[in-house]
N, C-alpha and C positions, 0 to 999 in steps of 0.2 A: 603275733603281727610285726610285719616286715616294715624294716626302716627304711629312711632312705638310702644309707648306704649299700645297701642288700635288695631294695627294688630291683636292681637289674646285676642278673646271675653274672658271678665271675667269670670268667675265661680259664680254657683249660689250664693246666698249667704247662704245658707243650706249649701252649699257642703262648701265655706269656711270658716263658722265658724265650720264642720266636721274638717277639714284640722286643725285649726291652734289649736281647741280643745284639738284636739290627740297631737301635738308638746307640749302641754304645760302641760297634763300630762309628759312628759320623760325629760323636762326645767324645770330650774327657772333659774335667775337673779342671779349676785351680787347685786343688790339693795334691792331685794326683799330678801336676803338671809341674808344682813347687817341689814336690818330692823326690822328682825323675831328674830336675834340675838340679838340687843338691847333691845328687849322686854323684856328680860330676863328669858322667857317662850317657847324657840324655841320647836316646835313639831318635830321637826327631829335630828337624828343626822349629823353633820358635816365632812366628812371623806375626810385629804387629803393623795391623793394617790399615793403621791411622794416619793421618798425615805426619811428614816428618816436622812440624813446629810443635806439634802437639806430642808427637815420643818425643822429641832435645828437652820437656818441660817432665814427663813425667812416664815412664814404662817398666815393664819386670823387666830384672833382670837376668840377660843374656838373649833379651829377645831383636830378632832385627830387623829395621823396617823396611818397610814393603809393601807401601798401600795397593789395594788391590788393581787398582788402572796399569802401574807398573809393571805388572807379571804377565810377561811375554814368554814367547819359547825362545827366546836368546838368555832371558834372565836367567829364567828356571835350570836353565842347562849350566849354569854355575853350579848346581848341587848332581850329584848322581841318581840315575833314574831311578832308583827305588828309593828312594827318601822321604818319611813321612812329615808332613808340613804340620804343624796346628798351630791354626789361627786365633786370634782377638783381637778385640774394640774397644770402645767406650763400654759397651753393655747391654743390657738385653734389649732395649730399648734403639741400639743401634744393628742394623743389620749388612754392615762391613763385611764380617763375617762371613754372610751367608754368601754374600756374591766373589768374597774369595775365596771360596770354597768351590763355589761352581766354577769359577777363571781357571783354579788351580784343575780341579776334573776336567777341564776343556781341553785342558794343555795334557792331560792322563798322570796327572800325579795324586797320589797320594794325600789326606790330607781329612786333619779331626776337628772340629769346630770347639774351643775352648770355651765353654758357658759360662756367663757370667760376665767376660769380659775384667775389663778394667775395674767394675763396682764389683764385679762377686771375687774379686784378690783383695778388694781393699777390708769389702765384707769379711774375707777371714784373715781380717789382719797381716796379710803377710809382706814383706818387704820391697819396695820401688825405688829404683836406678833415678 
């Protein structure tokens, strides 16, 4: 008898590897960001894309506040062209990271979304500034 889990056949390992490799090219998680920031020399710029008031109240240490609406070619020129930006917002219920990633890509910038945002950071009991 086939279970509900196995009633739909799995993809081949090469297709699974390609799928998750593509996902990881778009996303990172709170733990990886935290450990990279703790190293003292992260190879990315962490952008909090929420509004300034929310940022002032609580944010991830080392983050720069830059709402997606303020991401202009002129503003982004403050960083080298090959800079990787990691963006986060309030959490999974917020599409601010999607808007920021889209905007950065439109400006020809490298970007990853930190899945979970502030909610994920809190769920992992990581420190806030």
